[in-house]
gemmi code that builds the backbone of each chain (N, CA, C; Angstrom):
import gemmi

chains = {
    "A": [
        ("MET", (60.115, 41.075, 31.234), (58.838, 40.461, 32.197), (57.806, 39.837, 31.335)),
        ("ILE", (57.495, 38.611, 31.742), (56.552, 37.960, 30.914), (54.848, 38.391, 31.299)),
        ("LEU", (54.283, 38.628, 30.388), (52.712, 39.402, 30.601), (51.785, 37.868, 30.500)),
        ("ILE", (51.048, 37.677, 31.483), (50.063, 36.457, 31.620), (48.758, 37.314, 31.497)),
        ("HIS", (47.861, 36.433, 30.684), (46.445, 36.867, 30.595), (45.683, 35.946, 31.819)),
        ("CYS", (44.817, 37.036, 32.745), (44.306, 36.134, 33.604), (42.822, 36.390, 33.156)),
        ("PRO", (42.510, 35.054, 32.871), (41.092, 34.746, 32.716), (39.872, 35.294, 33.397)),
        ("TYR", (40.130, 35.902, 34.922), (39.099, 36.356, 35.311), (39.463, 37.934, 35.419)),
        ("CYS", (40.416, 38.504, 35.243), (40.533, 39.857, 35.189), (40.241, 40.293, 33.641)),
        ("ASP", (40.494, 39.238, 32.984), (40.390, 39.560, 31.328), (41.471, 40.747, 30.790)),
        ("GLU", (42.639, 40.377, 31.362), (43.532, 41.545, 30.767), (45.177, 40.932, 31.264)),
        ("LYS", (46.127, 41.373, 30.323), (47.367, 40.577, 30.582), (48.218, 41.598, 31.649)),
        ("ARG", (48.508, 40.865, 32.622), (48.984, 41.358, 33.786), (50.572, 41.009, 33.932)),
        ("PRO", (51.307, 41.564, 34.681), (52.798, 41.123, 34.730), (53.029, 39.878, 35.593)),
        ("GLU", (54.083, 39.147, 35.255), (54.138, 37.862, 35.970), (54.223, 37.917, 37.138)),
        ("ILE", (54.964, 38.937, 37.964), (55.080, 38.858, 39.364), (53.896, 38.865, 40.245)),
        ("GLU", (52.754, 39.361, 39.616), (51.652, 39.028, 40.073), (51.160, 37.559, 40.396)),
        ("PHE", (51.522, 36.624, 39.797), (51.230, 35.325, 39.494), (52.252, 34.355, 40.423)),
        ("ALA", (51.499, 33.267, 40.803), (52.381, 31.933, 41.321), (51.740, 30.656, 40.736)),
        ("ASN", (52.572, 29.872, 40.342), (52.633, 28.642, 39.805), (52.019, 27.648, 40.976)),
        ("ALA", (51.087, 27.009, 40.753), (50.480, 26.289, 41.576), (50.667, 24.474, 41.027)),
        ("GLY", (51.490, 24.246, 40.279), (51.607, 22.654, 39.768), (50.930, 22.327, 38.656)),
        ("GLN", (50.822, 20.978, 38.486), (50.192, 20.565, 37.314), (48.383, 20.620, 37.399)),
        ("ALA", (47.964, 21.210, 36.268), (46.571, 21.160, 36.354), (45.861, 19.717, 36.140)),
        ("HIS", (44.450, 19.705, 36.494), (43.762, 18.665, 36.030), (43.904, 17.509, 36.985)),
        ("ILE", (44.372, 17.747, 37.948), (44.428, 16.270, 38.673), (43.130, 16.284, 39.774)),
        ("ALA", (42.460, 15.231, 39.563), (41.164, 15.512, 40.065), (41.523, 14.389, 41.403)),
        ("ARG", (41.213, 14.987, 42.995), (41.289, 14.052, 44.055), (40.305, 12.771, 43.839)),
        ("PRO", (41.032, 11.767, 44.080), (40.076, 10.422, 44.222), (38.810, 10.774, 45.150)),
        ("LEU", (37.630, 10.187, 44.657), (36.420, 10.369, 45.502), (36.450, 9.720, 46.598)),
        ("ASP", (37.158, 8.488, 46.804), (37.202, 7.621, 47.594), (38.707, 7.354, 47.946)),
        ("PRO", (39.140, 8.165, 49.040), (40.683, 8.082, 48.949), (40.838, 6.714, 49.854)),
        ("SER", (40.098, 6.244, 50.478), (40.524, 5.300, 51.599), (40.276, 4.010, 50.643)),
        ("GLY", (39.519, 3.960, 49.499), (39.561, 2.804, 48.766), (40.536, 2.744, 47.605)),
        ("GLN", (41.488, 3.689, 47.860), (42.720, 3.568, 46.946), (43.717, 2.696, 47.393)),
        ("SER", (44.580, 2.043, 46.454), (45.427, 1.189, 46.858), (46.828, 2.399, 47.015)),
        ("ASP", (47.652, 1.792, 47.675), (48.924, 2.396, 48.067), (49.508, 3.131, 46.685)),
        ("ALA", (49.541, 2.385, 45.615), (50.206, 2.858, 44.269), (49.373, 3.890, 43.674)),
        ("ASP", (48.011, 3.629, 43.761), (47.292, 4.731, 43.225), (47.447, 5.965, 43.999)),
        ("TRP", (47.337, 5.973, 45.335), (47.351, 7.154, 46.097), (48.577, 7.851, 46.064)),
        ("GLU", (49.797, 6.850, 45.799), (51.015, 7.685, 45.544), (51.049, 8.479, 44.326)),
        ("ALA", (50.309, 7.820, 43.307), (50.363, 8.327, 42.026), (49.683, 9.839, 41.907)),
        ("TYR", (48.603, 9.729, 42.825), (47.699, 10.949, 43.047), (48.627, 11.959, 43.665)),
        ("LEU", (49.279, 11.479, 44.570), (49.998, 12.560, 45.541), (51.172, 13.134, 44.994)),
        ("PHE", (52.033, 12.015, 44.374), (53.252, 12.676, 44.095), (53.843, 12.637, 42.543)),
        ("ILE", (53.049, 11.667, 41.750), (53.644, 11.486, 40.406), (53.284, 12.570, 39.578)),
        ("ARG", (53.836, 13.127, 38.969), (53.588, 14.423, 38.070), (54.161, 14.463, 36.565)),
        ("ALA", (53.477, 14.866, 35.787), (54.077, 14.893, 34.447), (55.130, 15.943, 34.506)),
        ("ASN", (56.321, 15.677, 33.560), (57.304, 16.648, 33.275), (57.534, 16.679, 31.943)),
        ("PRO", (56.570, 17.303, 30.941), (57.084, 17.144, 29.660), (57.684, 18.356, 29.404)),
        ("ARG", (58.576, 18.087, 28.407), (59.249, 18.999, 27.435), (58.333, 19.548, 26.454)),
        ("GLY", (57.856, 20.715, 26.722), (57.018, 21.286, 25.704), (55.636, 21.881, 26.323)),
        ("ARG", (54.492, 21.452, 25.700), (53.358, 21.896, 26.153), (52.990, 21.258, 27.289)),
        ("HIS", (52.320, 22.055, 28.385), (52.287, 21.298, 29.751), (50.940, 22.394, 30.309)),
        ("HIS", (50.106, 21.491, 30.971), (49.006, 22.110, 31.593), (49.320, 22.444, 33.141)),
        ("GLU", (49.172, 23.570, 33.609), (49.556, 24.150, 34.815), (48.557, 24.901, 35.458)),
        ("ARG", (48.278, 24.926, 36.579), (47.356, 25.540, 37.474), (48.308, 26.975, 37.788)),
        ("TRP", (47.868, 27.920, 37.723), (48.345, 29.477, 38.373), (47.317, 30.018, 39.000)),
        ("ARG", (47.936, 31.023, 39.759), (47.111, 31.818, 40.789), (47.420, 33.151, 40.586)),
        ("HIS", (46.455, 34.192, 40.473), (46.733, 35.401, 40.438), (46.651, 35.983, 41.717)),
        ("ILE", (47.570, 35.647, 42.473), (47.570, 35.707, 44.056), (47.928, 37.194, 44.316)),
        ("HIS", (48.580, 38.095, 43.373), (48.679, 39.537, 43.860), (47.825, 40.368, 42.924)),
        ("GLY", (46.669, 39.756, 42.504), (45.750, 40.240, 41.821), (44.417, 40.019, 42.292)),
        ("CYS", (43.373, 39.415, 41.427), (42.170, 39.019, 41.831), (42.179, 37.811, 42.671)),
        ("GLY", (43.205, 37.089, 43.181), (43.487, 36.144, 43.958), (43.050, 34.550, 43.313)),
        ("ARG", (42.544, 34.556, 42.010), (42.009, 33.267, 41.606), (42.805, 32.458, 41.211)),
        ("PHE", (42.532, 31.113, 41.146), (43.605, 30.098, 40.322), (42.719, 29.930, 39.247)),
        ("PHE", (43.456, 29.782, 38.285), (43.005, 29.196, 36.993), (44.057, 28.472, 36.428)),
        ("ASN", (43.654, 27.915, 34.812), (44.666, 26.983, 34.247), (45.164, 27.611, 33.116)),
        ("ALA", (46.392, 27.228, 32.737), (47.119, 27.820, 31.593), (47.845, 26.630, 30.997)),
        ("VAL", (47.816, 26.762, 29.706), (48.903, 25.716, 29.017), (50.189, 26.565, 28.557)),
        ("ARG", (51.214, 26.142, 28.903), (52.685, 26.694, 28.977), (53.593, 25.821, 28.191)),
        ("ASP", (54.287, 26.349, 27.398), (55.359, 25.698, 26.947), (56.725, 25.692, 27.694)),
        ("THR", (57.154, 24.403, 28.179), (58.156, 24.566, 29.176), (59.538, 24.742, 28.674)),
        ("VAL", (59.496, 24.785, 27.210), (61.092, 24.911, 26.466), (61.063, 26.408, 26.402)),
        ("THR", (60.035, 27.230, 25.776), (60.008, 28.596, 25.322), (59.478, 29.681, 26.659)),
        ("ASP", (58.937, 28.953, 27.603), (58.315, 29.655, 28.698), (57.043, 30.499, 27.972)),
        ("LYS", (56.436, 30.222, 26.960), (55.522, 30.942, 26.402), (54.106, 30.381, 26.772)),
        ("PHE", (53.167, 31.199, 27.245), (51.762, 31.149, 27.562), (50.909, 30.875, 26.473)),
        ("GLU", (50.330, 29.606, 26.107), (49.698, 29.305, 24.841), (48.163, 29.980, 25.198)),
        ("THR", (47.737, 29.449, 26.072), (46.363, 30.133, 26.633), (46.121, 30.059, 28.020)),
        ("THR", (45.134, 30.668, 28.510), (44.900, 30.494, 29.922), (43.195, 30.465, 29.904)),
        ("TYR", (42.561, 29.500, 30.747), (41.367, 29.695, 30.961), (41.100, 29.352, 32.389)),
        ("LYS", (39.482, 29.705, 32.834), (39.151, 29.618, 34.204), (39.340, 28.244, 34.610)),
        ("ALA", (39.312, 27.984, 35.896), (39.072, 26.756, 36.588), (37.888, 26.297, 36.330)),
        ("GLY", (37.877, 24.910, 36.275), (36.549, 23.963, 35.972), (36.187, 23.898, 34.637)),
        ("GLU", (37.057, 24.610, 33.581), (36.533, 24.577, 32.170), (37.360, 23.485, 31.743)),
        ("PRO", (36.836, 22.750, 30.731), (37.402, 21.757, 30.191), (38.864, 21.995, 29.675)),
        ("ARG", (39.679, 20.835, 29.541), (41.020, 20.864, 29.227), (41.165, 21.445, 27.802)),
        ("ARG", (42.311, 22.191, 27.687), (42.227, 22.839, 26.090), (43.693, 22.285, 25.542)),
    ],
    "B": [
        ("MET", (48.143, 52.445, 83.762), (47.880, 52.251, 82.272), (46.858, 53.795, 81.738)),
        ("SER", (47.062, 54.178, 80.468), (46.452, 55.280, 80.129), (45.456, 54.772, 79.477)),
        ("ASP", (44.161, 55.494, 79.790), (42.876, 54.837, 79.209), (42.695, 55.207, 77.821)),
        ("ALA", (43.646, 56.475, 77.190), (43.337, 56.851, 75.900), (44.418, 55.860, 75.018)),
        ("LEU", (43.901, 55.493, 73.928), (44.727, 54.905, 72.964), (45.383, 55.917, 72.050)),
        ("ILE", (46.484, 56.004, 71.744), (47.188, 56.930, 71.048), (47.422, 56.317, 69.722)),
        ("ARG", (47.120, 57.084, 68.479), (47.164, 56.571, 67.302), (48.768, 56.599, 67.077)),
        ("HIS", (49.189, 55.817, 66.417), (50.494, 55.754, 66.148), (50.808, 55.255, 64.482)),
        ("GLU", (51.017, 56.125, 63.678), (51.313, 56.010, 62.504), (52.565, 55.407, 61.827)),
        ("PRO", (52.600, 54.541, 61.095), (53.729, 53.798, 60.894), (54.818, 54.578, 59.875)),
        ("VAL", (54.438, 55.600, 59.223), (55.271, 56.341, 58.472), (55.083, 57.839, 58.925)),
        ("THR", (56.001, 58.744, 58.678), (55.817, 60.023, 58.926), (54.549, 60.703, 58.614)),
        ("GLU", (54.015, 61.595, 59.462), (52.678, 62.401, 58.970), (53.149, 63.695, 58.052)),
        ("THR", (54.566, 64.076, 58.008), (55.007, 64.977, 57.484), (55.120, 64.623, 55.818)),
        ("PRO", (54.386, 65.343, 55.104), (54.625, 65.170, 53.411), (55.773, 64.924, 53.128)),
        ("PHE", (56.132, 64.350, 52.175), (57.387, 64.073, 51.489), (57.192, 65.001, 49.944)),
        ("VAL", (58.173, 65.932, 49.884), (57.860, 66.957, 48.221), (59.060, 66.690, 47.793)),
        ("ALA", (59.100, 66.470, 46.570), (60.407, 66.560, 45.500), (59.955, 67.222, 44.193)),
        ("GLN", (60.832, 67.155, 43.427), (60.397, 67.859, 42.059), (59.301, 67.075, 41.469)),
        ("GLY", (58.310, 67.775, 41.423), (57.044, 66.931, 40.613), (56.267, 66.018, 41.278)),
        ("VAL", (56.490, 65.789, 42.492), (55.869, 64.589, 43.029), (55.713, 65.133, 44.701)),
        ("ARG", (54.305, 64.494, 45.266), (54.236, 64.709, 46.463), (53.784, 63.436, 47.158)),
        ("ILE", (54.273, 62.844, 48.302), (53.820, 61.593, 49.008), (53.328, 61.876, 50.289)),
        ("SER", (52.099, 61.673, 50.501), (51.768, 61.867, 51.791), (50.905, 60.773, 52.730)),
        ("LEU", (50.688, 61.001, 53.691), (49.807, 59.825, 54.441), (48.346, 60.405, 54.474)),
        ("ALA", (47.497, 59.497, 53.853), (46.147, 59.915, 53.856), (45.622, 59.977, 55.272)),
        ("PRO", (44.529, 60.580, 55.670), (44.225, 60.549, 57.061), (43.317, 59.308, 57.162)),
        ("PRO", (43.185, 58.865, 58.606), (42.654, 57.620, 58.704), (41.217, 57.340, 58.073)),
        ("MET", (41.003, 56.032, 57.779), (39.702, 55.884, 57.073), (39.162, 54.556, 57.370)),
        ("GLN", (37.959, 54.281, 57.048), (37.102, 52.969, 57.473), (37.319, 52.200, 56.197)),
        ("ARG", (37.757, 50.790, 56.500), (37.872, 49.811, 55.160), (37.215, 48.772, 55.478)),
        ("HIS", (36.461, 48.482, 54.615), (35.783, 47.208, 54.850), (36.170, 46.010, 53.593)),
        ("THR", (36.265, 44.959, 53.721), (36.246, 43.986, 52.670), (34.745, 43.200, 52.466)),
        ("LEU", (34.337, 43.167, 51.620), (33.111, 42.423, 51.231), (33.051, 41.297, 50.255)),
        ("ARG", (32.811, 40.187, 50.600), (32.830, 39.069, 49.868), (31.441, 38.942, 49.274)),
        ("ALA", (30.879, 38.297, 48.329), (29.754, 37.828, 47.927), (29.627, 37.131, 46.622)),
        ("ARG", (29.259, 35.951, 46.392), (29.204, 35.529, 45.195), (28.244, 36.292, 44.041)),
        ("ASN", (27.236, 36.734, 44.645), (26.336, 37.608, 43.748), (26.166, 39.064, 44.150)),
        ("ALA", (26.966, 40.165, 43.645), (27.032, 41.367, 44.001), (25.507, 41.906, 44.362)),
        ("GLN", (24.664, 41.415, 43.695), (23.194, 41.832, 44.133), (23.082, 41.642, 45.617)),
        ("ASP", (23.432, 40.726, 46.190), (23.305, 40.498, 47.668), (23.871, 41.675, 48.433)),
        ("LEU", (25.056, 42.197, 47.943), (25.496, 43.419, 48.673), (24.933, 44.599, 48.285)),
        ("GLU", (24.427, 44.634, 47.046), (23.841, 45.832, 46.724), (22.343, 45.918, 47.451)),
        ("SER", (21.815, 45.125, 47.892), (20.457, 44.960, 48.711), (20.793, 45.324, 50.135)),
        ("LEU", (22.229, 44.879, 50.585), (22.626, 45.182, 51.850), (23.134, 46.656, 52.051)),
        ("LEU", (23.860, 46.984, 50.949), (24.328, 48.348, 51.293), (23.573, 49.433, 50.498)),
        ("LYS", (22.565, 49.174, 49.724), (21.735, 50.074, 49.143), (22.596, 51.106, 47.849)),
        ("VAL", (23.842, 50.330, 47.665), (24.615, 51.219, 46.548), (25.089, 50.343, 45.506)),
        ("LYS", (25.273, 50.927, 44.446), (25.765, 50.229, 43.101), (27.043, 49.471, 43.244)),
        ("ILE", (27.033, 48.484, 43.125), (28.509, 47.746, 43.205), (29.016, 47.485, 42.019)),
        ("PRO", (30.244, 47.659, 41.601), (30.895, 47.590, 40.241), (31.130, 46.122, 39.984)),
        ("ARG", (30.672, 45.642, 38.786), (30.993, 44.450, 38.607), (32.224, 43.807, 37.973)),
        ("LYS", (32.938, 44.983, 37.239), (34.005, 44.318, 36.160), (35.431, 44.500, 37.488)),
        ("ILE", (36.172, 43.493, 37.408), (37.519, 43.853, 38.309), (38.287, 44.708, 37.721)),
        ("GLY", (38.531, 45.530, 38.648), (39.408, 46.738, 38.367), (38.670, 48.023, 38.542)),
        ("ALA", (37.353, 48.001, 38.503), (36.323, 49.237, 38.424), (36.340, 49.757, 39.965)),
        ("SER", (35.864, 50.875, 39.975), (35.561, 51.460, 41.254), (34.459, 52.303, 40.951)),
        ("GLU", (33.515, 52.391, 41.966), (32.592, 53.231, 42.113), (31.913, 53.570, 43.370)),
        ("GLY", (31.824, 54.934, 43.673), (31.331, 55.313, 45.054), (32.170, 54.888, 46.310)),
        ("GLY", (33.689, 54.941, 46.079), (34.421, 54.208, 47.387), (34.526, 52.608, 47.230)),
        ("ILE", (33.924, 52.032, 46.346), (33.836, 50.563, 46.218), (34.436, 49.959, 45.098)),
        ("MET", (35.505, 49.242, 45.413), (36.181, 48.664, 44.236), (36.160, 47.041, 44.107)),
        ("CYS", (36.078, 46.586, 42.777), (35.997, 45.548, 42.765), (37.461, 44.740, 42.318)),
        ("LEU", (37.741, 43.925, 43.544), (39.228, 43.383, 43.321), (39.149, 41.994, 42.792)),
        ("GLY", (38.084, 41.221, 42.856), (38.249, 39.856, 42.295), (36.803, 39.483, 42.033)),
        ("PRO", (36.778, 38.052, 41.447), (35.380, 37.734, 40.962), (34.375, 37.919, 42.077)),
        ("ASP", (34.624, 38.113, 43.358), (33.528, 37.781, 44.514), (34.304, 38.688, 45.694)),
        ("GLU", (35.296, 39.502, 45.014), (35.834, 40.317, 46.033), (35.750, 41.835, 46.081)),
        ("TYR", (35.302, 42.554, 46.986), (35.119, 44.051, 47.038), (35.737, 44.722, 48.149)),
        ("TYR", (35.967, 45.929, 47.811), (36.738, 46.715, 48.858), (36.093, 48.044, 49.152)),
        ("LEU", (35.565, 48.369, 50.154), (35.145, 49.511, 50.360), (35.953, 50.558, 51.188)),
        ("ARG", (36.101, 51.881, 50.932), (36.960, 52.701, 51.836), (35.720, 53.803, 52.235)),
        ("SER", (35.511, 54.194, 53.491), (34.720, 55.469, 53.815), (35.155, 56.135, 54.756)),
        ("GLN", (34.585, 57.211, 55.302), (35.056, 58.143, 56.198), (35.132, 57.522, 57.398)),
        ("ALA", (36.289, 57.776, 58.221), (36.408, 57.183, 59.317), (35.246, 57.369, 60.411)),
        ("GLY", (34.970, 56.311, 61.002), (33.934, 56.039, 61.805), (32.614, 55.442, 61.248)),
        ("ALA", (32.589, 55.281, 59.879), (31.337, 54.948, 59.417), (31.211, 53.435, 59.448)),
        ("THR", (29.899, 53.199, 59.712), (29.552, 51.841, 59.768), (28.739, 51.334, 58.850)),
        ("ILE", (28.681, 49.871, 58.610), (27.806, 49.540, 57.709), (27.632, 47.923, 58.166)),
        ("PRO", (26.076, 47.889, 57.736), (25.646, 46.577, 58.111), (26.360, 45.404, 57.929)),
        ("THR", (26.132, 44.290, 58.981), (27.210, 43.046, 58.817), (26.599, 42.042, 57.969)),
        ("GLY", (25.212, 42.333, 57.546), (24.643, 41.360, 56.446), (24.173, 39.935, 57.005)),
        ("GLU", (23.976, 40.044, 58.270), (23.440, 38.538, 58.699), (22.375, 37.997, 58.223)),
        ("GLY", (22.340, 36.767, 57.524), (21.287, 35.989, 57.238), (21.537, 36.096, 55.459)),
        ("LEU", (22.371, 37.114, 55.219), (22.700, 37.044, 53.605), (23.754, 36.397, 53.447)),
        ("PRO", (23.977, 35.693, 52.285), (25.251, 35.038, 51.811), (26.525, 36.006, 51.547)),
        ("VAL", (26.878, 36.988, 52.418), (27.846, 37.752, 52.238), (28.869, 37.688, 53.496)),
        ("ALA", (29.944, 38.251, 53.360), (31.115, 38.228, 54.197), (31.362, 39.748, 54.375)),
        ("VAL", (31.326, 40.392, 55.318), (32.003, 41.692, 55.605), (32.773, 42.013, 56.749)),
        ("ALA", (33.697, 42.443, 56.519), (34.615, 42.458, 57.557), (35.197, 43.619, 57.600)),
        ("ASP", (35.583, 44.426, 58.824), (36.093, 45.593, 59.304), (37.629, 45.468, 58.981)),
        ("VAL", (38.382, 46.041, 58.136), (39.684, 45.814, 58.178), (40.594, 47.230, 58.054)),
        ("SER", (40.065, 48.103, 58.797), (40.528, 49.616, 58.748), (41.923, 49.603, 58.905)),
        ("GLU", (42.348, 48.894, 60.063), (43.555, 49.155, 60.694), (44.720, 48.243, 59.927)),
        ("ARG", (44.157, 47.307, 58.988), (45.189, 46.496, 58.461), (46.195, 47.231, 57.365)),
        ("SER", (45.486, 48.279, 56.681), (46.567, 49.148, 55.904), (46.430, 50.569, 56.160)),
        ("ILE", (47.268, 51.194, 55.368), (47.308, 52.718, 55.550), (47.194, 53.062, 53.797)),
        ("CYS", (46.966, 54.381, 53.853), (46.975, 54.846, 52.272), (47.964, 56.079, 52.075)),
        ("LEU", (48.823, 55.683, 51.306), (49.715, 56.752, 50.934), (49.259, 57.583, 49.422)),
        ("VAL", (49.039, 58.923, 49.553), (48.645, 59.700, 48.389), (49.931, 60.100, 47.803)),
        ("VAL", (50.070, 59.570, 46.308), (51.356, 60.035, 45.464), (50.428, 60.937, 44.433)),
        ("GLU", (51.185, 62.302, 44.452), (50.394, 62.965, 43.546), (51.524, 64.169, 42.940)),
        ("GLY", (50.966, 64.498, 41.792), (51.884, 65.379, 41.042), (52.164, 64.919, 39.746)),
        ("PRO", (52.647, 65.681, 38.698), (52.981, 65.220, 37.353), (53.993, 64.101, 37.120)),
        ("ARG", (54.800, 63.921, 38.096), (55.498, 62.773, 38.338), (55.107, 61.509, 38.809)),
        ("ALA", (53.897, 61.541, 39.292), (53.170, 60.468, 40.191), (53.256, 59.066, 39.529)),
        ("SER", (52.970, 58.936, 38.320), (52.882, 57.678, 37.540), (54.245, 57.190, 37.540)),
        ("GLU", (55.120, 58.140, 37.098), (56.673, 57.812, 36.812), (57.272, 57.341, 38.231)),
        ("VAL", (56.966, 57.768, 39.406), (57.552, 57.380, 40.551), (56.966, 56.127, 40.942)),
        ("LEU", (55.711, 55.786, 40.839), (54.990, 54.612, 40.853), (55.616, 53.366, 39.927)),
        ("MET", (56.029, 53.825, 38.849), (56.133, 52.984, 37.720), (57.707, 52.397, 38.092)),
        ("SER", (58.373, 53.090, 38.745), (59.597, 52.773, 39.150), (59.511, 51.457, 39.916)),
        ("GLY", (58.619, 51.080, 40.626), (58.438, 49.768, 41.231), (57.309, 49.069, 40.884)),
        ("CYS", (56.070, 49.551, 40.306), (54.778, 49.050, 39.857), (54.952, 48.500, 38.304)),
        ("PRO", (55.153, 47.058, 38.258), (55.117, 46.565, 36.727), (53.717, 47.001, 35.598)),
        ("LEU", (53.018, 47.577, 36.467), (51.651, 47.880, 35.520), (52.193, 48.940, 34.648)),
        ("ASP", (51.419, 49.071, 33.585), (51.751, 50.221, 32.669), (50.423, 51.280, 32.855)),
        ("LEU", (51.007, 52.316, 33.732), (50.281, 53.262, 34.208), (49.526, 54.156, 33.330)),
        ("SER", (50.089, 54.131, 32.059), (49.789, 55.103, 30.800), (48.279, 54.521, 30.505)),
        ("GLN", (48.100, 53.247, 30.890), (46.834, 52.610, 30.413), (45.806, 52.385, 31.371)),
        ("PHE", (46.350, 53.024, 32.527), (45.339, 52.508, 33.922), (44.743, 54.033, 34.004)),
        ("ALA", (43.267, 53.600, 33.594), (42.573, 55.041, 33.665), (42.184, 55.280, 35.041)),
        ("VAL", (41.563, 56.824, 34.837), (41.236, 57.448, 36.296), (39.779, 56.606, 36.826)),
        ("GLY", (40.085, 56.268, 38.210), (38.882, 55.341, 38.593), (39.078, 54.061, 38.475)),
        ("ARG", (40.083, 53.381, 38.188), (40.589, 52.248, 38.169), (41.082, 51.731, 39.570)),
        ("ALA", (41.139, 50.376, 40.094), (41.775, 50.171, 41.059), (41.938, 48.647, 40.906)),
        ("ALA", (43.460, 48.377, 41.397), (43.792, 46.854, 41.272), (44.755, 46.667, 42.347)),
        ("ARG", (44.620, 45.372, 42.573), (45.720, 44.901, 43.516), (46.934, 44.595, 42.601)),
        ("THR", (48.048, 44.956, 43.200), (49.354, 44.637, 42.260), (50.555, 44.682, 43.159)),
        ("MET", (51.709, 44.933, 42.573), (52.936, 44.770, 43.471), (53.598, 46.385, 43.300)),
        ("TYR", (54.304, 46.586, 44.367), (55.541, 47.504, 44.144), (56.554, 46.782, 44.540)),
        ("GLU", (57.667, 46.853, 43.606), (58.793, 45.642, 44.194), (58.316, 44.403, 44.605)),
        ("THR", (58.605, 44.434, 45.954), (58.039, 43.200, 46.558), (56.635, 42.956, 47.627)),
        ("VAL", (56.343, 44.334, 47.626), (55.117, 44.469, 48.460), (53.817, 44.759, 47.696)),
        ("GLU", (52.753, 43.673, 48.339), (51.578, 43.945, 47.602), (51.048, 45.235, 48.187)),
        ("ILE", (50.075, 45.957, 46.887), (49.361, 47.099, 47.278), (48.258, 46.898, 46.531)),
        ("ILE", (47.348, 48.089, 46.591), (46.074, 48.121, 46.092), (46.313, 49.570, 45.662)),
        ("LEU", (46.281, 49.680, 44.213), (46.607, 50.969, 43.468), (45.252, 51.575, 42.899)),
        ("ILE", (44.920, 52.757, 43.477), (43.581, 53.420, 42.849), (43.872, 54.760, 42.090)),
        ("ARG", (43.578, 54.841, 40.958), (43.754, 56.121, 40.324), (42.839, 57.043, 40.596)),
        ("ASP", (43.046, 58.086, 41.368), (41.856, 58.902, 41.891), (41.867, 60.121, 40.805)),
        ("ALA", (42.847, 60.449, 40.125), (42.678, 61.705, 39.366), (43.863, 61.351, 38.279)),
        ("GLU", (43.994, 62.163, 37.164), (45.333, 61.909, 36.154), (46.481, 61.888, 36.820)),
        ("ASP", (46.713, 62.879, 37.813), (47.815, 62.928, 38.483), (47.883, 62.647, 40.294)),
        ("ARG", (47.120, 61.940, 40.337), (47.134, 61.436, 41.881), (46.499, 60.062, 41.949)),
        ("PHE", (47.332, 59.280, 42.816), (47.112, 57.649, 43.062), (47.108, 57.582, 44.309)),
        ("HIS", (46.134, 56.560, 44.882), (46.297, 56.210, 46.268), (46.911, 54.965, 46.168)),
        ("VAL", (47.537, 54.650, 47.127), (48.508, 53.525, 47.331), (47.939, 52.662, 48.667)),
        ("GLU", (47.119, 51.741, 48.764), (46.795, 50.770, 49.935), (47.866, 50.057, 50.144)),
        ("VAL", (48.411, 50.000, 51.481), (49.474, 48.998, 51.798), (49.653, 48.601, 53.181)),
        ("TRP", (49.743, 47.332, 53.416), (49.605, 46.942, 54.693), (50.528, 47.619, 55.780)),
        ("ARG", (50.131, 47.783, 56.880), (50.747, 48.659, 57.862), (52.463, 48.245, 57.934)),
        ("SER", (52.485, 46.939, 57.985), (53.746, 46.430, 58.276), (54.813, 46.669, 57.046)),
        ("PHE", (54.198, 46.743, 55.957), (55.049, 47.018, 54.699), (55.264, 48.602, 54.593)),
        ("SER", (54.603, 49.323, 55.275), (54.281, 50.640, 54.676), (55.629, 51.572, 54.980)),
        ("ALA", (56.525, 51.081, 56.125), (57.582, 51.848, 56.145), (58.508, 51.568, 55.308)),
        ("TRP", (58.783, 50.246, 54.739), (59.668, 49.978, 53.765), (59.167, 50.983, 52.432)),
        ("LEU", (57.922, 50.854, 51.945), (57.389, 51.317, 50.921), (57.407, 52.916, 50.885)),
        ("TRP", (57.581, 53.616, 51.886), (57.779, 55.001, 52.087), (59.037, 54.997, 51.751)),
        ("MET", (59.953, 54.400, 52.307), (61.414, 54.553, 52.226), (61.825, 54.395, 50.570)),
        ("ALA", (61.035, 53.291, 49.880), (61.427, 53.029, 48.498), (60.958, 54.060, 47.620)),
        ("MET", (59.684, 54.571, 47.725), (59.057, 55.479, 47.060), (59.635, 56.969, 47.100)),
        ("THR", (60.057, 57.273, 48.140), (60.557, 58.639, 48.532), (62.049, 58.327, 47.628)),
        ("MET", (62.701, 57.133, 47.947), (63.982, 57.163, 47.169), (63.834, 57.286, 45.838)),
        ("ALA", (62.749, 56.649, 45.132), (62.756, 56.846, 43.525), (62.299, 58.215, 43.410)),
        ("ALA", (61.478, 58.741, 44.252), (61.004, 60.230, 43.847), (62.216, 61.327, 43.871)),
        ("ARG", (63.264, 60.834, 44.729), (64.267, 61.781, 44.708), (65.430, 61.721, 43.645)),
        ("HIS", (65.018, 60.497, 42.774), (65.936, 60.486, 41.443), (65.356, 61.431, 40.306)),
    ],
}
model = gemmi.Model(1)
for chain_id, residues in chains.items():
    chain = gemmi.Chain(chain_id)
    for i, (resn, *xyz) in enumerate(residues, 1):
        res = gemmi.Residue()
        res.name, res.seqid = resn, gemmi.SeqId(i, " ")
        for name, pos in zip(("N", "CA", "C"), xyz):
            atom = gemmi.Atom()
            atom.name, atom.element = name, gemmi.Element(name[0])
            atom.pos, atom.b_iso = gemmi.Position(*pos), 0.0
            res.add_atom(atom)
        chain.add_residue(res)
    model.add_chain(chain)
structure = gemmi.Structure()
structure.add_model(model)
structure.setup_entities()
């Protein structure tokens, strides 16, 4: 079982307490109605699918309940780091 | 229609006893979930100390998340609702029941389904976690006594799973 460091609980917790919530650092456009269809499509559906280092949102759903960001390697499944939501990209 | 409401427990009230472990249903109690961005607001409301660190508990109040606290008190106890304060207080007494797992094999039985390392889980700690696929709140009451808070609808299965683990 993988242990994931929760930045809120500040300890490593078993992976079954966590849920993946997709790619991180995707900001909702401030003016959705001003978006072109292509921009809006890109915001809604187009996601990076890197081989290697990937920024993801995770949620400690069966723990403290908080969303946070993580850098995970999609090849080795190793978590490089985790940090609180709202903190700058690492 | 009967005017008396009859309490119906989702698991048997007869304790389960096996070699080195005893699993029993705790008596009904009052449970409140408390939310506040600043724990100080809750402190001024309840006039008690609120633990700040996630996983810590103090005087029946445990800190489950950055702004989430869980209070267990005697059945029938009431607390102020915090009107006008930036807090949320909700009575969730009947949402869950509490199973008491005690005895020298208590942590072994719990670790059959709970992925936390309970040898590192100090007395007084409380955490929301999992037992197999069921979400629980685990509280270490004493070295060999744990409280397992579980939602009513999951409790029959949890009882079955833990008593089965205890039999082995």
